[in-house]
C-alpha positions in Angstrom: -14.3 85.8 -2.8 -12.6 89.1 -3.4 -9.4 89.6 -1.3 -8.3 93.1 -0.4 -4.6 93.6 -0.7 -4.8 97.2 0.4 -4.7 96.1 4.1 -2.3 94.2 6.4 1.5 93.9 6.2 3.0 94.5 2.8 5.6 91.8 3.1 3.1 89.2 4.3 0.7 90.2 1.4 3.6 89.7 -1.1 4.6 86.3 0.4 1.0 84.9 0.7 0.1 86.0 -2.8 3.3 85.0 -4.5 3.7 81.5 -3.1 0.6 80.1 -4.8 1.6 82.0 -7.9 5.1 80.4 -7.7 3.7 76.9 -7.3 1.3 77.4 -10.2 4.3 78.4 -12.4 6.2 75.4 -11.2 3.3 73.1 -12.1 3.1 74.7 -15.6 6.8 74.0 -16.1 6.4 70.5 -14.8 3.3 70.1 -17.1 5.5 70.6 -20.2 8.4 68.4 -19.0 6.0 65.5 -18.2 5.0 65.2 -21.9 8.6 64.8 -22.9 9.5 62.4 -20.1 6.5 60.1 -20.8 7.0 60.3 -24.6 10.6 59.1 -24.1 9.3 56.0 -22.4 7.1 54.9 -25.3 8.3 56.6 -28.4 11.3 57.2 -30.7 13.2 60.3 -31.5 10.7 61.4 -34.2 7.9 61.8 -31.6 10.1 63.2 -28.9 11.4 65.9 -31.3 7.8 66.7 -32.5 6.6 67.2 -28.9 9.7 69.3 -28.0 9.2 71.6 -31.0 5.4 71.7 -30.7 5.5 72.4 -26.9 8.1 75.1 -27.4 5.8 76.9 -29.8 2.7 76.4 -27.6 4.7 77.8 -24.7 5.3 81.0 -26.7 1.6 81.2 -27.6 0.6 80.7 -23.9 3.1 83.4 -22.7 1.7 85.9 -25.2 -1.9 85.1 -24.1 -0.9 85.5 -20.4 0.7 88.9 -21.3 -2.4 90.1 -23.1 -4.6 89.0 -20.1 -2.4 91.1 -17.8 -4.5 94.1 -19.0 -7.6 92.5 -17.5 -5.8 91.6 -14.3 -4.6 95.2 -13.8 -7.9 96.9 -14.5 -9.9 94.4 -12.4 -7.4 94.9 -9.5 -7.8 98.6 -9.8 -11.6 98.3 -9.5 -11.2 96.0 -6.5 -9.0 98.6 -4.8 -11.5 101.4 -5.6 -14.4 99.2 -4.2 -16.1 99.5 -7.6 -18.2 96.3 -7.8 -20.2 97.4 -10.9 -16.9 98.3 -12.7 -15.6 94.9 -11.8 -18.6 93.2 -13.4 -18.3 95.2 -16.6 -14.5 94.5 -16.8 -15.0 90.7 -16.3 -17.8 90.7 -18.9 -15.7 92.6 -21.5 -12.7 90.4 -20.8 -14.8 87.4 -21.7 -16.0 89.1 -24.9 -12.5 90.3 -25.9 -10.9 86.9 -25.4 -13.7 85.0 -27.1 -12.8 87.0 -30.2 -9.1 86.4 -29.7 -9.7 82.7 -29.3 -11.7 82.5 -32.6 -9.1 84.6 -34.6 -6.0 82.9 -33.2 -7.3 79.4 -33.6 -8.3 80.0 -37.2 -4.9 81.7 -38.1 -2.8 79.0 -36.5 -4.7 76.1 -38.1 -4.4 77.8 -41.5 -0.7 78.4 -41.2 0.2 75.1 -39.4 2.4 73.8 -42.2 4.4 77.0 -42.8 5.0 77.2 -39.0 6.4 73.6 -39.0 8.7 74.6 -41.8 9.9 77.8 -40.1 10.7 75.9 -37.0 13.3 73.9 -39.0 11.6 70.6 -38.0 13.7 67.5 -38.8 12.1 65.6 -41.8 11.5 62.5 -39.6 9.4 64.6 -37.2 7.4 66.7 -39.7 4.3 64.5 -39.8 4.1 64.0 -36.0 4.7 67.8 -35.4 1.8 68.7 -37.7 -0.4 66.2 -35.9 0.6 67.6 -32.5 0.1 71.2 -33.5 -3.3 70.5 -35.2 -4.7 69.2 -32.0 -3.1 71.9 -29.8 -4.2 74.7 -32.1 -7.8 73.3 -32.1 -7.6 73.5 -28.3 -6.5 77.1 -28.2 -10.0 78.3 -26.9 -9.4 76.1 -23.7 -5.9 77.5 -23.2 -7.2 81.1 -23.5 -10.2 80.3 -21.3 -8.0 78.9 -18.5 -5.6 81.9 -18.6 -8.5 84.5 -18.7 -10.3 82.9 -15.8 -7.0 82.8 -13.8 -6.4 86.5 -14.7 -9.8 87.4 -13.3 -9.2 85.5 -10.0 -5.8 87.1 -9.6 -7.2 90.5 -10.3 -9.6 89.9 -7.5 -6.6 89.1 -5.2 -7.0 85.3 -5.3 -3.8 83.5 -6.5 -4.7 80.2 -4.8 -7.5 79.2 -7.0 -5.5 79.3 -10.3 -2.9 77.2 -8.6 -5.5 74.6 -7.8 -6.8 74.7 -11.5 -3.4 74.1 -12.9 -2.7 71.3 -10.4 -5.9 69.5 -11.6 -4.8 70.0 -15.2 -1.3 68.7 -14.5 -2.6 65.5 -12.8 -5.1 64.9 -15.6 -2.5 65.5 -18.3 0.0 63.0 -16.8 -2.7 60.3 -16.5 -3.9 60.9 -20.1 -0.3 60.9 -21.4 0.1 57.3 -20.1 -3.2 56.3 -21.5 -2.8 57.9 -25.0 0.9 57.5 -25.6 1.4 54.3 -23.5 -1.6 52.1 -23.7 -3.0 53.4 -27.0 0.3 54.2 -28.8 -1.0 57.5 -30.2 2.4 59.2 -30.3 2.5 63.0 -30.5 -1.2 63.2 -31.2 -1.8 61.5 -27.8 0.4 64.0 -26.0 -1.5 66.9 -27.7 -4.9 65.4 -26.9 -3.9 64.9 -23.3 -2.8 68.5 -23.0 -6.0 69.9 -24.6 -8.3 67.7 -22.6 -6.5 68.5 -19.3 -6.9 72.2 -20.1 -10.6 71.6 -20.7 -10.9 70.0 -17.3 -9.1 72.9 -15.7 -11.5 75.4 -17.4 -14.5 73.3 -16.1 -13.0 73.3 -12.6 -12.5 77.1 -12.8 -16.1 77.6 -13.9 -17.4 75.5 -11.0 -15.2 77.5 -8.6 -16.8 80.7 -9.7 -20.1 79.3 -8.5 -18.8 77.7 -5.3 -16.6 80.6 -4.1 -19.3 83.3 -4.2 -17.1 85.9 -5.7 -19.6 88.7 -4.8 -19.7 90.0 -8.4 -22.7 89.4 -10.6 -21.9 89.5 -14.4 -25.0 90.1 -16.5 -25.6 89.8 -20.2 -25.3 93.5 -20.6 -21.8 93.4 -19.1 -20.7 91.2 -22.0 -21.5 94.0 -24.5 -18.4 95.5 -25.9 -17.4 98.9 -24.4 -14.7 100.5 -26.5 -13.2 102.4 -23.6 -12.7 99.2 -21.5 -11.3 97.3 -24.5 -8.9 100.2 -25.2 -7.8 100.2 -21.5 -7.2 96.4 -21.3 -5.3 96.3 -24.6 -3.2 99.4 -23.9 -1.8 97.5 -20.8 -1.9 94.0 -22.1 -0.7 94.4 -25.7 2.7 95.8 -25.0 3.3 93.1 -22.4 2.2 90.4 -24.9 4.5 91.8 -27.6 7.4 92.1 -25.1 7.0 88.5 -23.9 6.8 87.4 -27.5 10.1 89.1 -28.3 11.7 87.6 -25.2 10.7 84.1 -26.4 12.0 84.9 -29.9 15.3 86.0 -28.4 15.6 82.7 -26.5 15.0 80.8 -29.8 17.7 82.9 -31.5 20.2 82.2 -28.8 19.4 78.5 -29.1 20.0 78.7 -32.9 23.4 80.4 -32.1 24.3 77.5 -29.8 23.1 74.9 -32.2 25.5 76.2 -34.9 28.4 75.5 -32.5 27.7 71.8 -32.5 25.7 69.2 -30.8 27.7 69.2 -27.5 27.3 72.9 -27.1 23.6 72.7 -28.0 23.1 70.0 -25.4 24.9 72.0 -22.7 22.9 75.2 -23.5 19.6 73.3 -23.6 20.2 71.8 -20.2 21.2 75.1 -18.7 18.1 76.8 -20.2 15.9 74.2 -18.3 17.6 74.9 -15.0 17.3 78.7 -15.5 13.7 78.2 -16.4 13.1 76.8 -12.9 15.2 79.5 -11.2 13.2 82.3 -13.1 10.0 81.1 -11.4 10.9 83.5 -8.5 11.1 86.8 -10.5 8.2 85.7 -12.7 5.9 85.2 -9.7 7.2 88.4 -8.2 6.3 90.4 -11.3 2.7 89.2 -11.2 2.5 89.6 -7.4 3.8 93.2 -7.4 1.4 94.0 -10.3 -1.7 92.6 -8.6 -0.9 94.1 -5.1 0.3 97.5 -6.4 -2.7 97.8 -8.7 -5.2 97.3 -5.9 -3.4 99.9 -3.8 -3.3 102.4 -6.7 -7.0 101.8 -7.2 -7.4 102.7 -3.5 -5.2 105.8 -3.9 -2.6 104.2 -1.6 0.4 105.2 -3.7 2.9 104.9 -0.8 1.9 101.3 -0.2 2.2 100.6 -3.9 5.7 101.9 -4.0 6.6 99.9 -0.9 5.2 96.8 -2.6 7.7 97.3 -5.4 10.6 97.8 -3.1 9.8 94.8 -0.9 9.2 92.6 -4.0 12.5 93.7 -5.6 14.4 93.1 -2.4 12.9 89.6 -2.0 13.4 88.4 -5.6 16.9 90.0 -6.1 18.0 88.6 -2.7 16.9 85.1 -3.7 18.6 85.6 -7.0 21.9 86.5 -5.3 21.6 83.2 -3.2 21.1 81.2 -6.4 24.1 82.9 -8.0 26.4 82.0 -5.1 25.1 78.4 -4.9 25.6 77.6 -8.6 29.2 78.8 -8.5 29.8 75.6 -6.5 26.9 73.3 -7.3 26.6 73.5 -11.1 28.1 70.1 -11.8 25.7 68.0 -9.6 22.6 69.8 -11.1 23.9 69.2 -14.7 24.7 65.6 -13.9 21.0 65.0 -13.3 20.4 65.6 -17.0 23.4 63.9 -18.6 26.5 61.8 -18.0 28.5 63.2 -20.9 31.5 64.8 -19.2 32.1 67.3 -22.1 28.5 68.5 -21.9 28.8 68.9 -18.1 32.0 70.9 -18.5 30.6 73.3 -21.0 27.3 73.5 -19.1 29.2 74.5 -15.9 30.9 77.3 -17.8 27.5 78.6 -19.2 25.6 78.2 -16.0 28.1 80.0 -13.7 27.8 83.2 -15.7 24.2 82.9 -16.9 22.9 82.3 -13.3 23.9 86.0 -12.5 20.8 86.9 -14.5 18.7 85.8 -11.5 19.9 88.9 -9.6 19.2 91.5 -12.2 16.0 89.8 -13.4 15.0 89.9 -9.7 15.2 93.7 -10.1 13.6 94.5 -13.5 10.8 91.9 -13.3 9.1 93.5 -10.3 9.6 97.0 -11.9 7.8 95.6 -15.0 4.9 94.5 -12.7 4.8 98.0 -11.1 4.8 99.8 -14.4 1.9 97.6 -15.5 0.1 98.5 -12.3 0.5 102.2 -13.1 -0.9 101.6 -16.6 2.6 102.2 -18.1 3.3 98.8 -19.5 4.9 100.4 -22.6 7.8 101.2 -20.3 8.3 97.5 -19.7 8.2 96.9 -23.4 10.8 99.5 -24.0 13.4 98.4 -21.5 13.0 94.7 -22.4 13.3 95.3 -26.2 16.3 97.6 -25.7 18.2 95.0 -23.7 17.3 92.2 -26.2 18.3 94.1 -29.3 21.4 95.9 -27.9 22.8 93.3 -25.5 21.3 89.8 -25.3 21.3 88.7 -28.9 24.4 90.6 -30.2 26.2 89.7 -27.0 25.5 86.0 -27.4 26.5 86.1 -31.1 29.8 87.9 -30.7 30.7 85.8 -27.6 30.2 82.7 -29.7 32.5 84.1 -32.4 35.2 85.6 -30.2 35.4 82.8 -27.7 34.6 79.5 -29.6 36.3 77.3 -27.0 34.3 78.3 -24.0 30.7 79.3 -22.9 31.6 81.6 -20.0 31.4 84.7 -22.1 28.3 83.6 -23.9 26.6 83.1 -20.6 27.3 86.7 -19.7 25.0 88.0 -22.5 21.8 87.4 -20.5 22.8 89.1 -17.2 24.4 92.0 -19.1 21.1 92.5 -20.9 19.2 92.3 -17.6 21.6 94.8 -16.0 20.8 97.3 -18.7 17.1 96.7 -18.2 17.5 97.2 -14.4 19.4 100.5 -14.9 16.7 101.7 -17.3 13.9 100.8 -14.8 15.6 102.5 -11.9 16.2 105.7 -14.0 12.6 105.7 -15.2 11.3 105.2 -11.6 13.4 108.1 -10.3 12.2 110.4 -13.1 8.6 109.5 -12.6 8.9 110.0 -8.8 10.5 113.4 -9.3 7.7 114.4 -11.6 5.1 113.3 -9.0 3.5 110.7 -11.3 4.0 107.9 -8.7 1.8 109.9 -6.3 -1.2 110.1 -8.7 -0.2 113.6 -9.8 0.9 114.7 -13.2 3.8 116.8 -11.8 
């Protein structure tokens, strides 16, 4: 069922749309952690390391796919806002065709280059075999991962964020059950973890396909709608491709910062790794707000309600930055109890406190530039999101972390400031671009 986000209170629309999105992100994060937790109960360090490395790589692939699918979400939302049912059907059909090609190409490439990828990830010798097995199964299951994310993007484009939450909840439950079966009862190691993940994704895809029949979406997709239309392909890729590349660079920057930390020794590496897990959870707020602002603003832009679209951005920014401020205050005092949940090593906790107290400030600034990225995507200007993110990564995040590690080798306070400093730059760039576009009349549907 198509849900109109062009009507009703803006704040209530944001909250009702973002909460299911937030819970879906939470389940996806839990999904990955469950594999490691269950692996640790039945396997040794070689399998645990293989799953950790493989799941990190698969997370990067998934993030890129989600970014690419944002192009479909935006264009479908625009058609919903404009009341163009025929256009929606053509967009959904072309989305299926586009991502079917992406699935075939990506699966083939990843399977061919599986071994070089394992090498580039600096996989420990003891874990090479298990990592190859894990990735072989996961890469073969890429079509299911793409299918789930594409179906979810279609539902969200139509204003429905609850159904994708249900799909991932089903996948999470199935994955945990299969992990205990394959890694526990059957002793299949990393292969079992990968098989559980892929089969769980397949179940979520089947659930989503059944939902499209049961929910009576009101859009009939014909065989003709599956025929490639270059204009639609170009439109979806012009929005989704910059987001996918941007998200890929962000993941690479995280990997590089992890490498910088690893070179400072195992204690620092452990502290940074634990803090990254905590920040990953805290970032669910700005991430869900990015997607919510994008979907809601796009429908309003499609309906020519530019004032509501801009208010959606302002409300979303206020909510996510406000929550980020609360997190920043809390973790100035509560860092130690949270870190103690992951380790009892006093030195790791001490260093982790230093890193978390400064890194957590990133929640405030991410709460600003994430919603702006969603708004720029809604306007069909996703290249702007790419520009501000890449600028902050190359000019501040990576060099900041590197120089802080060299200049302040005894502490992690300064290294933790690299991320919020990068996000501050992104936020300032976003605000400057917004003011410039508004001055030129481009946020009112005019060229100015």
